[in-house]
LUMDRENLUM-342218 format. One record per residue (C-alpha): residue number from 1; residue in three letters; z, y, x. Coordinates in steps of 0.02 Angstrom, whole numbers, plus 50000, padded with zeros to 5 digits. Layout:
N
NODE  seq  type      z      y      x
NODE  NUM   ALA      Z      Y      X
...
This chain:
344
NODE  seq  type      z      y      x
NODE    1   UNK  48479  47966  50196
NODE    2   UNK  48348  47916  50067
NODE    3   UNK  48400  47805  49921
NODE    4   UNK  48378  47803  49733
NODE    5   UNK  48495  47935  49660
NODE    6   UNK  48570  47851  49509
NODE    7   UNK  48730  47788  49431
NODE    8   UNK  48751  47648  49558
NODE    9   UNK  48740  47772  49702
NODE   10   UNK  48870  47888  49624
NODE   11   UNK  48995  47745  49611
NODE   12   UNK  48964  47681  49787
NODE   13   UNK  49054  47732  49946
NODE   14   UNK  48896  47809  50016
NODE   15   UNK  48909  47962  49903
NODE   16   UNK  49096  47992  49926
NODE   17   UNK  49157  48153  50011
NODE   18   UNK  49171  48161  50201
NODE   19   UNK  49239  48287  50325
NODE   20   UNK  49076  48385  50321
NODE   21   UNK  48951  48419  50181
NODE   22   UNK  48799  48306  50178
NODE   23   UNK  48645  48275  50072
NODE   24   UNK  48562  48120  50002
NODE   25   UNK  48376  48125  49964
NODE   26   UNK  48293  48028  49824
NODE   27   UNK  48157  47909  49883
NODE   28   UNK  48065  47914  49716
NODE   29   UNK  48054  48101  49685
NODE   30   UNK  48031  48206  49843
NODE   31   UNK  48141  48360  49830
NODE   32   UNK  48273  48282  49719
NODE   33   UNK  48436  48296  49817
NODE   34   UNK  48620  48257  49796
NODE   35   UNK  48737  48369  49897
NODE   36   UNK  48915  48310  49927
NODE   37   UNK  49050  48435  49978
NODE   38   UNK  49212  48391  50070
NODE   39   UNK  49306  48459  49918
NODE   40   UNK  49233  48319  49812
NODE   41   UNK  49106  48427  49719
NODE   42   UNK  48938  48338  49702
NODE   43   UNK  48786  48434  49643
NODE   44   UNK  48602  48399  49611
NODE   45   UNK  48470  48512  49689
NODE   46   UNK  48282  48531  49684
NODE   47   UNK  48221  48569  49860
NODE   48   UNK  48053  48646  49899
NODE   49   UNK  47970  48748  50036
NODE   50   UNK  48066  48788  50194
NODE   51   UNK  48252  48769  50157
NODE   52   UNK  48234  48832  49978
NODE   53   UNK  48326  48748  49837
NODE   54   UNK  48380  48772  49656
NODE   55   UNK  48540  48702  49581
NODE   56   UNK  48506  48575  49444
NODE   57   UNK  48684  48533  49393
NODE   58   UNK  48846  48450  49445
NODE   59   UNK  48889  48266  49439
NODE   60   UNK  48988  48238  49280
NODE   61   UNK  48902  48380  49190
NODE   62   UNK  48728  48303  49189
NODE   63   UNK  48675  48123  49214
NODE   64   UNK  48564  48072  49360
NODE   65   UNK  48419  48044  49239
NODE   66   UNK  48438  48218  49164
NODE   67   UNK  48450  48295  49337
NODE   68   UNK  48292  48204  49392
NODE   69   UNK  48197  48266  49239
NODE   70   UNK  48252  48444  49269
NODE   71   UNK  48204  48430  49452
NODE   72   UNK  48029  48374  49401
NODE   73   UNK  48010  48527  49289
NODE   74   UNK  48072  48644  49426
NODE   75   UNK  47951  48571  49554
NODE   76   UNK  47811  48584  49425
NODE   77   UNK  47851  48769  49398
NODE   78   UNK  47844  48797  49585
NODE   79   UNK  47676  48708  49597
NODE   80   UNK  47601  48819  49461
NODE   81   UNK  47673  48979  49532
NODE   82   UNK  47801  49006  49394
NODE   83   UNK  47985  49047  49411
NODE   84   UNK  48080  48887  49456
NODE   85   UNK  48184  48894  49295
NODE   86   UNK  48040  48941  49180
NODE   87   UNK  48055  48850  49014
NODE   88   UNK  48206  48752  49071
NODE   89   UNK  48344  48728  48943
NODE   90   UNK  48522  48671  48971
NODE   91   UNK  48539  48745  49146
NODE   92   UNK  48550  48919  49216
NODE   93   UNK  48524  48875  49398
NODE   94   UNK  48642  48903  49542
NODE   95   UNK  48806  48987  49500
NODE   96   UNK  48880  49129  49600
NODE   97   UNK  49023  49019  49661
NODE   98   UNK  48904  48881  49716
NODE   99   UNK  48796  49003  49812
NODE  100   UNK  48945  49084  49897
NODE  101   UNK  49020  48917  49949
NODE  102   UNK  48859  48827  49995
NODE  103   UNK  48752  48963  50074
NODE  104   UNK  48832  49134  50089
NODE  105   UNK  48991  49075  50176
NODE  106   UNK  48893  48986  50312
NODE  107   UNK  48783  49138  50340
NODE  108   UNK  48921  49269  50348
NODE  109   UNK  49031  49165  50464
NODE  110   UNK  48886  49148  50586
NODE  111   UNK  48822  49327  50577
NODE  112   UNK  48984  49424  50550
NODE  113   UNK  49128  49316  50612
NODE  114   UNK  49253  49459  50631
NODE  115   UNK  49241  49519  50450
NODE  116   UNK  49190  49358  50362
NODE  117   UNK  49365  49309  50303
NODE  118   UNK  49401  49483  50231
NODE  119   UNK  49231  49490  50144
NODE  120   UNK  49251  49319  50063
NODE  121   UNK  49429  49361  50009
NODE  122   UNK  49371  49525  49932
NODE  123   UNK  49229  49439  49840
NODE  124   UNK  49347  49311  49765
NODE  125   UNK  49478  49440  49719
NODE  126   UNK  49359  49554  49624
NODE  127   UNK  49227  49434  49557
NODE  128   UNK  49310  49263  49540
NODE  129   UNK  49284  49266  49351
NODE  130   UNK  49096  49275  49386
NODE  131   UNK  49096  49122  49500
NODE  132   UNK  49063  48991  49362
NODE  133   UNK  48915  49093  49297
NODE  134   UNK  48736  49086  49362
NODE  135   UNK  48671  49212  49488
NODE  136   UNK  48553  49279  49355
NODE  137   UNK  48707  49338  49257
NODE  138   UNK  48732  49476  49387
NODE  139   UNK  48638  49614  49297
NODE  140   UNK  48630  49801  49320
NODE  141   UNK  48722  49830  49155
NODE  142   UNK  48862  49711  49200
NODE  143   UNK  48890  49786  49372
NODE  144   UNK  48886  49962  49296
NODE  145   UNK  49022  49911  49172
NODE  146   UNK  49126  49838  49313
NODE  147   UNK  49105  49997  49414
NODE  148   UNK  49165  50110  49273
NODE  149   UNK  49313  49999  49235
NODE  150   UNK  49368  50015  49417
NODE  151   UNK  49344  50204  49417
NODE  152   UNK  49436  50227  49251
NODE  153   UNK  49579  50121  49319
NODE  154   UNK  49607  50253  49453
NODE  155   UNK  49516  50177  49601
NODE  156   UNK  49437  50303  49717
NODE  157   UNK  49249  50321  49727
NODE  158   UNK  49252  50267  49910
NODE  159   UNK  49345  50106  49867
NODE  160   UNK  49225  50062  49725
NODE  161   UNK  49076  50099  49836
NODE  162   UNK  49140  49982  49971
NODE  163   UNK  49167  49844  49842
NODE  164   UNK  48989  49870  49776
NODE  165   UNK  48920  49851  49951
NODE  166   UNK  49020  49690  49971
NODE  167   UNK  48947  49620  49809
NODE  168   UNK  48772  49680  49851
NODE  169   UNK  48764  49574  50008
NODE  170   UNK  48772  49414  49902
NODE  171   UNK  48619  49442  49790
NODE  172   UNK  48526  49519  49936
NODE  173   UNK  48550  49358  50033
NODE  174   UNK  48507  49259  49875
NODE  175   UNK  48340  49351  49868
NODE  176   UNK  48306  49302  50048
NODE  177   UNK  48351  49122  50007
NODE  178   UNK  48235  49120  49856
NODE  179   UNK  48372  49104  49725
NODE  180   UNK  48340  49277  49648
NODE  181   UNK  48186  49385  49631
NODE  182   UNK  48279  49551  49657
NODE  183   UNK  48450  49623  49698
NODE  184   UNK  48516  49705  49538
NODE  185   UNK  48657  49796  49630
NODE  186   UNK  48528  49906  49716
NODE  187   UNK  48484  49986  49548
NODE  188   UNK  48665  50026  49507
NODE  189   UNK  48707  50212  49520
NODE  190   UNK  48826  50228  49667
NODE  191   UNK  48982  50336  49652
NODE  192   UNK  48963  50499  49744
NODE  193   UNK  49087  50529  49883
NODE  194   UNK  49117  50672  50003
NODE  195   UNK  49058  50604  50169
NODE  196   UNK  49109  50764  50258
NODE  197   UNK  49284  50779  50196
NODE  198   UNK  49419  50887  50274
NODE  199   UNK  49473  50822  50443
NODE  200   UNK  49661  50821  50468
NODE  201   UNK  49718  50886  50638
NODE  202   UNK  49894  50898  50706
NODE  203   UNK  49957  51075  50720
NODE  204   UNK  50047  51136  50876
NODE  205   UNK  50222  51097  50808
NODE  206   UNK  50173  50921  50751
NODE  207   UNK  50090  50881  50917
NODE  208   UNK  50243  50942  51012
NODE  209   UNK  50359  50833  50908
NODE  210   UNK  50246  50682  50934
NODE  211   UNK  50240  50707  51123
NODE  212   UNK  50429  50731  51132
NODE  213   UNK  50458  50572  51032
NODE  214   UNK  50342  50472  51145
NODE  215   UNK  50425  50542  51302
NODE  216   UNK  50598  50501  51234
NODE  217   UNK  50543  50325  51190
NODE  218   UNK  50470  50294  51364
NODE  219   UNK  50627  50360  51447
NODE  220   UNK  50738  50244  51342
NODE  221   UNK  50630  50093  51387
NODE  222   UNK  50633  50139  51572
NODE  223   UNK  50822  50155  51568
NODE  224   UNK  50839  49986  51481
NODE  225   UNK  50725  49906  51611
NODE  226   UNK  50827  49982  51753
NODE  227   UNK  50990  49921  51676
NODE  228   UNK  50915  49748  51652
NODE  229   UNK  50862  49741  51835
NODE  230   UNK  51038  49791  51888
NODE  231   UNK  51108  49644  51791
NODE  232   UNK  50976  49527  51863
NODE  233   UNK  51020  49585  52038
NODE  234   UNK  51202  49540  52013
NODE  235   UNK  51146  49366  51959
NODE  236   UNK  51027  49354  52108
NODE  237   UNK  50874  49344  51996
NODE  238   UNK  50702  49415  52028
NODE  239   UNK  50686  49593  51963
NODE  240   UNK  50562  49636  51827
NODE  241   UNK  50423  49761  51867
NODE  242   UNK  50484  49940  51859
NODE  243   UNK  50413  50050  51721
NODE  244   UNK  50349  50196  51824
NODE  245   UNK  50265  50307  51695
NODE  246   UNK  50265  50228  51521
NODE  247   UNK  50371  50105  51426
NODE  248   UNK  50222  50007  51358
NODE  249   UNK  50046  50035  51294
NODE  250   UNK  50094  50145  51145
NODE  251   UNK  50100  50314  51234
NODE  252   UNK  49936  50289  51330
NODE  253   UNK  49851  50232  51169
NODE  254   UNK  49910  50383  51070
NODE  255   UNK  49870  50510  51206
NODE  256   UNK  49700  50433  51239
NODE  257   UNK  49659  50436  51053
NODE  258   UNK  49716  50617  51038
NODE  259   UNK  49604  50671  51182
NODE  260   UNK  49449  50568  51140
NODE  261   UNK  49452  50543  50951
NODE  262   UNK  49432  50354  50968
NODE  263   UNK  49482  50242  50823
NODE  264   UNK  49633  50128  50839
NODE  265   UNK  49526  49970  50847
NODE  266   UNK  49413  50047  50979
NODE  267   UNK  49560  50098  51087
NODE  268   UNK  49643  49926  51081
NODE  269   UNK  49481  49837  51127
NODE  270   UNK  49444  49942  51282
NODE  271   UNK  49432  49859  51451
NODE  272   UNK  49456  49932  51624
NODE  273   UNK  49271  49904  51657
NODE  274   UNK  49234  50029  51518
NODE  275   UNK  49314  50172  51617
NODE  276   UNK  49211  50268  51745
NODE  277   UNK  49336  50375  51841
NODE  278   UNK  49202  50451  51952
NODE  279   UNK  49092  50515  51810
NODE  280   UNK  49238  50547  51691
NODE  281   UNK  49162  50437  51556
NODE  282   UNK  49228  50305  51438
NODE  283   UNK  49106  50177  51364
NODE  284   UNK  49136  50109  51189
NODE  285   UNK  49033  49951  51172
NODE  286   UNK  48932  49925  51014
NODE  287   UNK  49022  49764  50967
NODE  288   UNK  49186  49861  50960
NODE  289   UNK  49120  50016  50871
NODE  290   UNK  49120  50040  50683
NODE  291   UNK  48933  50077  50677
NODE  292   UNK  48894  49942  50808
NODE  293   UNK  48817  50073  50923
NODE  294   UNK  48869  50094  51105
NODE  295   UNK  48921  50271  51149
NODE  296   UNK  48990  50363  51300
NODE  297   UNK  49143  50475  51276
NODE  298   UNK  49185  50612  51404
NODE  299   UNK  49362  50611  51473
NODE  300   UNK  49459  50772  51498
NODE  301   UNK  49592  50797  51630
NODE  302   UNK  49738  50736  51525
NODE  303   UNK  49645  50578  51472
NODE  304   UNK  49600  50541  51654
NODE  305   UNK  49780  50573  51709
NODE  306   UNK  49848  50456  51573
NODE  307   UNK  49727  50318  51622
NODE  308   UNK  49765  50335  51809
NODE  309   UNK  49953  50329  51779
NODE  310   UNK  49935  50184  51658
NODE  311   UNK  49832  50088  51786
NODE  312   UNK  49969  50113  51915
NODE  313   UNK  50095  50061  51783
NODE  314   UNK  49992  49902  51757
NODE  315   UNK  49977  49868  51945
NODE  316   UNK  49794  49924  51956
NODE  317   UNK  49744  49835  51797
NODE  318   UNK  49825  49664  51798
NODE  319   UNK  49740  49624  51631
NODE  320   UNK  49556  49648  51591
NODE  321   UNK  49604  49741  51432
NODE  322   UNK  49649  49921  51459
NODE  323   UNK  49792  49916  51333
NODE  324   UNK  49863  49739  51324
NODE  325   UNK  49954  49709  51161
NODE  326   UNK  50106  49600  51126
NODE  327   UNK  50007  49438  51152
NODE  328   UNK  49960  49492  51328
NODE  329   UNK  50139  49546  51359
NODE  330   UNK  50201  49373  51311
NODE  331   UNK  50079  49294  51434
NODE  332   UNK  50142  49411  51570
NODE  333   UNK  50323  49366  51531
NODE  334   UNK  50279  49182  51541
NODE  335   UNK  50205  49209  51713
NODE  336   UNK  50364  49296  51770
NODE  337   UNK  50472  49153  51705
NODE  338   UNK  50361  49031  51797
NODE  339   UNK  50376  49131  51958
NODE  340   UNK  50565  49135  51942
NODE  341   UNK  50573  48946  51925
NODE  342   UNK  50473  48917  52085
NODE  343   UNK  50571  48897  52249
NODE  344   UNK  50563  49046  52367
């Protein structure tokens, strides 16, 4: 939409918040833009190039006339090859909070949907006091001071390093978007951590206790299932599937992890199509791996035996997932209830 951005537009229904963010372009000054968020926040921007923009100010903080004048100066700086905010007083450009909500959130949800919510939550938890400040306020000295405060508070070097990487992704994306000229977090000295720390293995006694506990648990679940089927038989109800080898997915998951070294998330995301019984190989797809790289894991005799017994336990893989969790179990129970309600 192209109209004159002024006081009359701000008071009209055209510029009121909607379900989705939208922009209004000024028909007098090309590049002068009003962006309206569903939350009710309305901001002025100077747009230039291919999807590049600089925040001019918020409605209520600056008048439309002041925002237009600042936009003219920003566009003039761009035309003469200067920094967009060169010589500009009364504004510090886009704030960290504005960039995270307007640009970074959209990007991370599209490129990293599985971790986007955790990343945004971590950013807000650690750096929410920086949100009202401009992106240029993120300096090497300030991030260094934040790092040492975290370390002196007792946080481990690995935790602080992960938080630094989380913060670094924001200015890095701001550089790509043209909002910053460099990423200051890259010049911050990173805490040194031991990347080859001691690996903790179960000793023989611990492994024996774990196996005994799993076997006892499976036996108790099998006995409860058998008793439940006896009661169902007396009521002339359809019997539930017998638990031949395992009570549920816990024992196969633990034994498979012990014999292959797979992470918990990798084990729970495996599918039957990932198992090659002929070649004794298990494929971990890149989308489910921590480093996003597909790899092939050899299976020893115990791992193969566990998978074969678990497949028989699951009636030759009723579900596509190798280890269906509670959600899959609820779906299976719903199917059984539906089958019981149907006439024989």
